[in-house]
C-alpha positions as CSV (number, residue, x, y, z in Angstrom):
1,M,0.0,0.0,0.0
2,D,1.4,3.4,-1.0
3,F,1.5,6.3,1.4
4,D,1.4,9.9,0.4
5,P,4.4,11.6,2.2
6,K,2.5,14.9,2.4
7,L,-0.5,13.2,4.0
8,V,1.7,11.4,6.5
9,G,3.6,14.6,7.3
10,G,0.2,16.4,7.8
11,L,-1.0,13.7,10.2
12,V,2.2,13.8,12.2
13,C,1.9,17.6,12.5
14,L,-1.7,17.3,13.6
15,L,-0.8,14.7,16.2
16,L,2.0,16.9,17.6
17,V,-0.4,19.8,17.9
18,V,-3.0,17.7,19.7
19,A,-0.3,16.3,22.0
20,A,0.9,19.8,22.8
21,I,-2.6,21.0,23.6
22,Q,-3.2,18.0,25.8
23,K,0.1,18.6,27.6
24,R,-0.7,22.2,28.1
25,H,-4.2,21.3,29.4
26,R,-2.7,18.7,31.8
27,F,-0.1,21.2,32.9
28,G,-2.7,23.9,33.5
29,R,-4.8,21.5,35.6
30,H,-1.8,21.1,38.0
31,L,-1.4,24.8,38.5
32,P,-3.1,26.4,41.5
33,L,-6.3,28.4,41.4
34,P,-6.2,32.0,42.2
35,P,-5.7,32.5,46.0
36,S,-8.8,32.8,48.1
37,P,-9.5,34.8,51.3
38,P,-11.0,32.9,54.3
39,K,-14.7,32.3,53.9
40,T,-17.0,34.6,55.7
41,Q,-19.9,32.0,56.0
42,W,-19.5,28.2,56.0
43,L,-22.5,27.5,53.7
44,W,-22.5,30.4,51.2
45,G,-18.8,31.0,51.2
46,H,-17.8,34.7,50.8
47,I,-20.5,37.2,51.6
48,L,-20.0,40.8,50.6
49,P,-21.5,43.6,52.7
50,P,-24.8,44.8,51.2
51,Q,-23.6,48.3,51.0
52,R,-20.4,49.0,49.1
53,G,-19.1,45.5,49.0
54,F,-16.5,46.7,46.4
55,L,-14.5,48.1,49.3
56,K,-14.2,44.6,50.8
57,V,-13.1,43.2,47.5
58,E,-10.4,45.9,47.3
59,E,-9.2,44.8,50.7
60,W,-8.9,41.2,49.5
61,I,-7.0,42.2,46.3
62,N,-4.6,44.3,48.4
63,T,-4.0,41.3,50.7
64,Y,-4.0,38.3,48.3
65,G,-3.0,39.5,44.9
66,S,-4.1,40.9,41.5
67,V,-6.4,37.9,40.8
68,I,-8.3,36.1,43.6
69,S,-11.1,33.6,43.8
70,I,-14.1,33.5,46.1
71,R,-17.1,31.1,46.4
72,Q,-20.7,32.3,46.4
73,G,-23.0,29.4,47.0
74,R,-22.1,26.7,44.5
75,R,-20.4,29.2,42.1
76,R,-16.7,29.9,42.2
77,V,-15.9,33.5,41.1
78,V,-12.5,34.8,40.0
79,I,-12.0,38.5,40.6
80,V,-9.5,40.5,38.5
81,G,-8.4,43.5,40.5
82,R,-5.4,45.1,38.8
83,Y,-4.9,46.9,35.5
84,Q,-2.4,44.6,33.8
85,A,-4.3,41.5,34.8
86,A,-7.4,43.0,33.3
87,V,-5.6,43.8,30.1
88,D,-4.1,40.3,29.9
89,I,-7.3,38.3,30.9
90,M,-10.3,40.4,30.0
91,E,-9.0,42.3,27.0
92,K,-6.4,40.3,25.2
93,Q,-8.3,37.1,25.8
94,G,-11.7,38.7,25.3
95,G,-12.8,35.7,23.2
96,S,-12.3,33.4,26.1
97,T,-14.3,35.6,28.5
98,V,-17.1,36.7,26.2
99,D,-19.7,34.4,27.8
100,R,-22.0,35.2,30.7
101,P,-22.7,33.0,33.7
102,R,-26.3,31.8,33.8
103,M,-28.5,34.1,36.0
104,V,-31.8,32.2,36.3
105,A,-33.8,34.8,38.2
106,A,-32.7,37.9,36.3
107,G,-31.9,36.3,32.9
108,D,-34.2,33.4,32.5
109,I,-37.3,34.4,34.4
110,L,-37.4,38.2,34.6
111,S,-35.9,38.7,31.2
112,G,-37.4,35.6,29.5
113,G,-33.9,34.8,28.1
114,L,-34.2,37.8,25.8
115,R,-31.9,40.5,27.4
116,F,-28.7,41.1,25.5
117,I,-26.7,41.6,28.7
118,F,-27.3,38.0,29.7
119,T,-27.1,36.4,26.2
120,P,-24.3,33.8,26.2
121,G,-21.6,34.0,23.6
122,G,-22.5,32.4,20.3
123,E,-24.3,33.1,17.1
124,R,-27.3,34.8,18.6
125,F,-25.0,37.1,20.7
126,R,-22.9,37.9,17.6
127,R,-26.1,38.9,15.6
128,M,-27.3,41.1,18.4
129,R,-23.9,42.7,19.0
130,R,-23.5,43.4,15.2
131,A,-26.9,45.1,15.1
132,I,-26.0,47.4,18.0
133,H,-22.5,48.2,16.9
134,T,-23.5,48.9,13.3
135,H,-25.9,51.6,14.5
136,L,-24.0,53.0,17.4
137,Q,-20.4,53.1,16.1
138,P,-18.6,56.4,16.5
139,K,-19.6,57.9,13.1
140,A,-23.2,56.9,13.6
141,A,-23.2,58.4,17.1
142,E,-22.5,61.8,15.5
143,H,-26.0,61.8,13.9
144,Y,-27.4,62.6,17.4
145,E,-25.2,65.7,17.9
146,S,-28.1,68.1,17.5
147,V,-30.4,66.4,19.9
148,Q,-27.6,66.1,22.5
149,M,-26.8,69.8,22.2
150,D,-30.4,70.9,22.3
151,N,-31.0,68.8,25.5
152,A,-27.7,69.9,27.1
153,K,-28.9,73.5,26.6
154,N,-32.1,72.6,28.5
155,T,-30.0,71.2,31.3
156,I,-28.4,74.6,31.8
157,L,-31.7,76.4,31.7
158,D,-33.1,73.8,34.2
159,L,-30.1,74.4,36.5
160,L,-30.7,78.2,36.4
161,D,-34.3,77.7,37.4
162,D,-33.8,74.9,40.0
163,P,-30.1,74.1,40.8
164,D,-31.0,71.8,43.8
165,Q,-32.5,69.2,41.4
166,Y,-29.3,68.7,39.3
167,S,-29.6,64.9,39.2
168,L,-33.3,65.2,38.1
169,H,-32.2,67.5,35.3
170,A,-29.5,65.0,34.3
171,T,-32.1,62.2,34.3
172,R,-34.4,64.4,32.0
173,Y,-31.4,64.9,29.6
174,S,-30.4,61.3,29.4
175,S,-34.0,60.1,29.1
176,A,-34.7,62.5,26.2
177,V,-31.5,61.6,24.3
178,I,-31.8,57.9,24.8
179,Q,-35.4,57.9,23.7
180,K,-34.4,59.7,20.5
181,V,-31.5,57.2,19.9
182,A,-33.6,54.2,20.7
183,Y,-37.0,55.1,19.3
184,G,-36.6,58.4,17.4
185,K,-38.9,60.2,19.9
186,T,-38.5,64.0,19.7
187,S,-41.4,65.2,21.8
188,P,-40.5,67.0,25.1
189,T,-39.4,64.5,27.8
190,S,-39.7,64.8,31.6
191,A,-38.0,62.6,34.1
192,T,-41.5,62.1,35.6
193,D,-43.1,60.9,32.4
194,P,-45.1,57.6,33.1
195,E,-43.2,55.8,30.3
196,I,-39.8,56.9,31.8
197,Q,-40.9,55.8,35.2
198,Q,-41.9,52.4,33.9
199,V,-38.5,52.0,32.3
200,R,-36.7,53.0,35.5
201,L,-38.9,50.6,37.5
202,S,-37.9,47.8,35.1
203,L,-34.3,48.6,35.7
204,H,-34.8,48.7,39.4
205,R,-36.4,45.2,39.3
206,L,-33.5,43.9,37.2
207,R,-30.9,45.1,39.7
208,H,-33.0,43.6,42.5
209,A,-33.0,40.2,40.7
210,M,-29.3,40.3,40.0
211,R,-28.2,40.6,43.6
212,P,-26.3,37.5,44.7
213,G,-28.4,35.3,47.0
214,Q,-31.6,37.3,46.3
215,Y,-33.4,34.2,44.8
216,L,-32.8,30.6,45.6
217,V,-33.3,29.6,42.0
218,D,-29.9,30.9,41.1
219,T,-28.4,28.3,43.5
220,F,-31.0,25.6,42.7
221,P,-32.1,26.1,39.1
222,F,-34.6,23.2,39.3
223,L,-36.9,25.6,41.1
224,K,-37.5,27.3,37.8
225,G,-39.6,24.3,36.7
226,I,-42.0,24.5,39.6
227,P,-45.1,26.4,38.4
228,W,-45.7,28.4,41.6
229,Y,-42.1,29.5,42.0
230,G,-41.1,33.0,40.9
231,L,-44.6,34.3,40.3
232,E,-43.4,37.9,41.1
233,L,-40.6,37.6,38.5
234,K,-42.9,36.2,35.9
235,Q,-45.4,39.0,36.4
236,W,-42.6,41.6,36.1
237,H,-41.4,39.9,32.9
238,E,-44.9,40.2,31.4
239,E,-45.1,43.9,32.2
240,E,-41.6,44.5,30.8
241,R,-42.4,42.6,27.6
242,K,-45.5,44.6,27.0
243,L,-43.6,47.9,27.7
244,F,-40.7,47.1,25.3
245,T,-42.9,45.6,22.5
246,G,-45.3,48.6,22.8
247,Q,-42.5,51.1,22.3
248,L,-41.1,49.3,19.3
249,N,-44.6,48.9,17.8
250,K,-44.9,52.7,17.8
251,V,-41.8,52.9,15.6
252,Q,-43.3,50.3,13.2
253,E,-46.5,52.3,13.0
254,Q,-44.5,55.4,12.0
255,L,-42.7,53.4,9.3
256,D,-46.0,52.0,8.1
257,N,-47.4,55.5,7.8
258,N,-44.3,56.7,5.9
259,E,-43.5,59.2,8.6
260,D,-40.1,60.8,8.5
261,V,-38.9,60.0,12.0
262,G,-35.1,60.3,11.5
263,P,-32.6,57.8,12.6
264,S,-33.1,55.5,15.6
265,F,-31.9,52.1,16.7
266,G,-35.5,50.7,16.7
267,K,-35.9,51.9,13.1
268,H,-32.6,50.4,12.1
269,L,-33.6,47.0,13.5
270,L,-37.1,47.0,11.8
271,E,-35.6,48.0,8.5
272,N,-33.0,45.3,8.6
273,K,-35.0,42.3,10.0
274,M,-33.7,39.8,7.5
275,E,-30.0,40.8,8.0
276,Y,-30.0,40.3,11.7
277,A,-32.5,37.4,11.9
278,L,-34.0,38.6,15.2
279,T,-37.6,38.0,16.3
280,E,-39.9,40.9,17.0
281,T,-39.5,40.2,20.8
282,E,-35.8,40.0,20.5
283,M,-35.7,43.3,18.7
284,A,-38.0,44.9,21.3
285,Y,-35.8,43.7,24.2
286,L,-32.6,44.7,22.4
287,T,-33.9,48.3,22.0
288,G,-35.7,48.5,25.4
289,G,-32.7,47.1,27.2
290,F,-30.4,49.7,25.6
291,F,-32.8,52.5,26.5
292,A,-33.2,51.3,30.1
293,A,-29.5,50.9,30.8
294,G,-28.3,53.9,28.9
295,S,-30.7,56.4,30.5
296,D,-29.8,55.7,34.1
297,T,-26.0,55.3,33.7
298,T,-25.7,58.5,31.6
299,A,-27.7,60.4,34.2
300,A,-25.4,59.1,36.9
301,A,-22.3,60.0,34.9
302,I,-23.4,63.6,34.4
303,S,-24.2,63.9,38.1
304,L,-20.8,62.5,38.9
305,M,-19.1,65.2,36.8
306,I,-21.0,67.8,38.8
307,L,-20.0,66.2,42.1
308,S,-16.4,65.8,41.1
309,A,-16.1,69.5,40.3
310,A,-17.7,70.4,43.7
311,V,-15.4,68.1,45.7
312,H,-12.3,69.2,43.8
313,P,-12.3,73.0,43.3
314,E,-8.7,73.2,42.1
315,A,-9.3,70.7,39.3
316,Q,-12.5,72.5,38.5
317,A,-10.6,75.8,38.3
318,K,-8.1,74.4,35.8
319,V,-10.9,73.2,33.5
320,Q,-12.6,76.6,33.7
321,A,-9.4,78.5,33.0
322,E,-9.0,76.3,29.8
323,L,-12.6,77.0,28.8
324,D,-12.1,80.7,29.3
325,S,-9.0,80.6,27.2
326,V,-10.4,78.5,24.3
327,I,-14.0,79.5,24.4
328,G,-14.3,82.9,26.2
329,Q,-17.6,84.2,27.4
330,Q,-19.2,85.3,24.1
331,R,-20.3,81.8,23.1
332,A,-20.8,78.4,24.7
333,P,-18.6,75.3,24.0
334,T,-19.7,72.8,21.3
335,F,-18.5,69.4,20.1
336,S,-16.1,71.0,17.7
337,D,-14.1,72.3,20.7
338,E,-13.4,69.0,22.3
339,E,-9.9,68.4,20.9
340,M,-8.9,71.8,22.2
341,L,-10.0,71.0,25.7
342,P,-7.6,68.4,27.0
343,Q,-8.0,69.5,30.6
344,L,-11.7,68.9,30.4
345,Q,-11.2,65.5,28.8
346,A,-8.7,64.6,31.6
347,F,-11.2,65.8,34.2
348,I,-13.9,63.5,32.8
349,L,-11.5,60.5,32.6
350,E,-10.3,61.0,36.2
351,S,-13.9,61.3,37.4
352,F,-14.7,57.9,35.9
353,R,-11.6,56.4,37.6
354,W,-12.0,58.2,40.9
355,R,-15.6,57.0,41.4
356,P,-16.4,54.3,38.8
357,I,-20.1,54.3,37.8
358,V,-20.3,50.5,38.3
359,G,-17.9,49.8,41.1
360,G,-18.0,46.0,41.1
361,G,-18.2,45.3,37.3
362,L,-20.4,42.7,35.6
363,P,-19.7,39.0,35.6
364,H,-18.3,37.1,32.6
365,R,-17.8,33.4,32.1
366,T,-14.7,31.6,30.7
367,N,-15.4,29.3,27.8
368,K,-12.1,27.5,28.0
369,D,-9.3,26.9,30.5
370,M,-7.1,29.9,31.0
371,I,-3.6,30.4,32.5
372,W,-2.4,33.7,33.9
373,E,1.0,34.0,35.6
374,N,1.0,30.4,36.8
375,L,-2.6,30.5,38.0
376,F,-5.2,28.3,36.5
377,I,-8.7,29.5,35.7
378,P,-10.9,26.6,34.6
379,S,-13.4,26.7,31.8
380,G,-16.9,27.7,33.0
381,T,-15.6,30.0,35.8
382,T,-17.5,33.2,36.6
383,I,-14.9,36.0,36.2
384,V,-15.3,39.7,37.0
385,G,-13.1,42.6,36.1
386,H,-13.5,44.7,39.3
387,H,-13.7,48.3,38.3
388,W,-13.1,49.7,41.8
389,A,-10.1,47.5,42.6
390,I,-8.6,48.2,39.2
391,S,-9.0,52.0,39.7
392,R,-6.9,51.7,42.9
393,D,-4.0,50.0,41.2
394,P,-1.0,52.1,42.4
395,V,1.3,50.9,39.7
396,V,-0.8,52.5,36.9
397,Y,-2.6,55.2,38.9
398,P,-0.1,56.5,41.5
399,N,-1.8,58.0,44.6
400,P,-5.0,56.3,43.5
401,N,-7.2,57.8,46.1
402,S,-6.2,61.3,45.0
403,F,-8.2,63.2,42.3
404,E,-5.4,64.0,39.7
405,P,-6.6,64.7,36.2
406,Q,-3.1,65.5,35.1
407,R,-2.3,61.8,35.2
408,W,-4.1,61.5,31.9
409,L,-2.0,64.1,30.1
410,N,1.4,63.5,28.4
411,S,4.4,65.9,28.4
412,Q,2.8,67.7,25.4
413,G,-0.5,68.3,27.3
414,K,-2.4,65.8,25.2
415,I,-4.5,62.9,26.4
416,R,-2.2,59.8,26.9
417,D,-2.8,56.8,24.7
418,D,-0.8,54.3,26.9
419,I,-3.3,53.9,29.7
420,K,-7.1,53.8,29.9
421,F,-9.9,53.0,32.4
422,F,-12.5,50.3,31.7
423,T,-15.5,52.5,32.3
424,Y,-17.6,50.6,29.8
425,G,-16.5,47.1,30.5
426,F,-14.2,44.7,28.8
427,G,-13.5,43.1,25.5
428,R,-16.5,42.1,23.4
429,R,-18.8,42.7,26.3
430,A,-18.0,46.5,26.5
431,C,-21.0,48.7,26.4
432,P,-22.0,49.2,22.8
433,G,-23.6,52.6,23.6
434,Q,-20.3,54.1,24.9
435,H,-19.8,56.5,22.0
436,V,-23.2,58.1,22.5
437,A,-22.7,58.2,26.3
438,N,-19.2,59.7,26.0
439,R,-20.5,62.5,23.8
440,S,-23.4,63.2,26.3
441,V,-21.0,63.4,29.2
442,Y,-18.7,65.7,27.3
443,I,-21.2,68.2,26.1
444,N,-22.9,68.4,29.5
445,A,-19.7,68.7,31.4
446,A,-18.4,71.4,29.0
447,L,-21.6,73.5,29.3
448,I,-22.0,73.1,33.0
449,L,-18.4,73.9,33.9
450,W,-18.5,76.9,31.5
451,S,-21.7,78.2,33.1
452,F,-21.3,77.5,36.8
453,R,-18.8,77.2,39.6
454,M,-19.8,74.3,41.8
455,S,-19.1,73.9,45.6
456,L,-20.2,72.0,48.6
457,N,-22.2,73.1,51.6
458,S,-19.6,72.8,54.3
459,S,-22.3,72.3,57.0
460,E,-23.6,69.1,55.4
461,P,-21.8,65.7,55.2
462,I,-21.0,64.6,51.6
463,D,-21.4,61.2,50.2
464,D,-18.9,61.3,47.2
465,M,-19.7,57.7,46.3
466,A,-23.4,58.4,45.8
467,F,-23.4,57.7,42.0
468,M,-21.4,54.5,42.0
469,G,-24.4,52.2,41.8
470,G,-24.9,52.9,38.0
471,M,-28.0,54.9,38.7
472,V,-29.1,58.2,40.3
473,P,-30.0,57.5,44.0
474,S,-33.2,58.9,45.6
475,V,-31.0,61.2,47.9
476,T,-28.2,63.0,46.2
477,P,-25.3,65.1,47.6
478,K,-26.1,68.8,48.0
479,V,-24.2,70.9,45.5
480,L,-24.2,74.7,45.3
481,F,-24.1,76.4,41.8
482,E,-22.7,79.9,41.3
483,K,-23.2,81.5,37.9
484,R,-19.9,82.4,36.2
485,M,-21.4,85.5,34.4
486,D,-24.4,87.7,34.6
487,E,-27.6,85.5,34.6
488,K,-29.3,87.5,31.8
489,E,-26.2,87.3,29.6
490,L,-25.9,83.5,30.3
491,R,-29.5,82.9,29.5
492,D,-29.3,84.8,26.2
493,I,-26.2,82.8,25.1
494,I,-27.8,79.5,26.1
495,E,-31.2,80.1,24.6
496,R,-29.5,80.8,21.3
497,Y,-27.1,77.9,21.7
498,S,-28.7,75.3,19.5
499,E,-30.3,77.6,16.9
500,G,-29.7,76.5,13.4
501,L,-28.9,72.9,14.3
């Protein structure tokens, strides 16, 4: 029998590759897991404090190393708490951490398996992700410049009328803009609109269901099959489904009536049904989930900018000196000024690092065995890039507890490109709406810092971590607003601000 030398050589190479993979796999299995702190409870494992548990995680990272492991019920969780480890594991190996752990209460029951944030890696996830990124990439985000400027103008007028409610004004801004991006809605929006309140209630319920240990079904998934279990979650899902499908149906009606509604994510999905192969309910949840998450986090980010300025008057003064030099007081800043305002950009970057909007990060799941610095992370492990602990990495961010915007500037006074902060998450799971969100934060920060000088009431205690839950809390820190020019002059400039857009 004759043998083809090329075929034999190919088989030998294949066997060598398989042997190498098996050897590496066996080698990895003999490496230790990331170190673990002592358990805080014998049955559950490691219990985090209900308030600001991220501080406890930081303490563990400082004691046990850059990457640690804890146990929560039956689930082992690996926490990545330093910058370089996050780059190596969560970014460079993003394909291996693209999955999500199963969340039965929040993902399966409350969301009906439809929410993008819980969708496991795979073909369905890739179709959803492609749909979002196609519409919300940086160039596409520029299409919403006029609505962002127009609503940022309203933020200044709202602050002039009622400065005590600054977080409510930020919520009105974010709700109006995200409604336009998601559904093309251009009618006036109030933070107290019933539809906005419904969406915020939906988000509150989601956060409730995501809390570790909140529902037994996350530890014992078989409970999902019991008809009487989780009736509250099932009812919430039905209300949410009706809300999201109703909102998208309004966009479909506009298209059916040939109304010129301008660009929106919902319109993009409906006009490209065949390309993305998503069901009507999947499209409704994809759009509704984007609206719900984006409105609250953007409002919290804008409020954080205000609080950062009030807590750090010296940093605020540097930004305002730059604004005065570049912009002056005859006009207000616009998007075209951004590149000429590095101090403002650095201020925003430092605010996100100083008090991360989502302190603990969101869980990922490894889809294959991983090795990092002689530590073994098995396939199927829940893994979290911990924003707060990473933000306190003294190697990358010296004096991490200090607010130092200059750390983001190079010797030429430009924004550095050799470091970053993971404000919007990691790898392929990074927030797809980040380009719209960044532009919203910039234009609001620019206008607010140009218009007002912010300070604290020294007689009241200040909670400078108030906006770290990814949402605007019911009670917000008191901030004082002092107009930086004559009020009539300021109103005149702002009222003319978006004319001609």
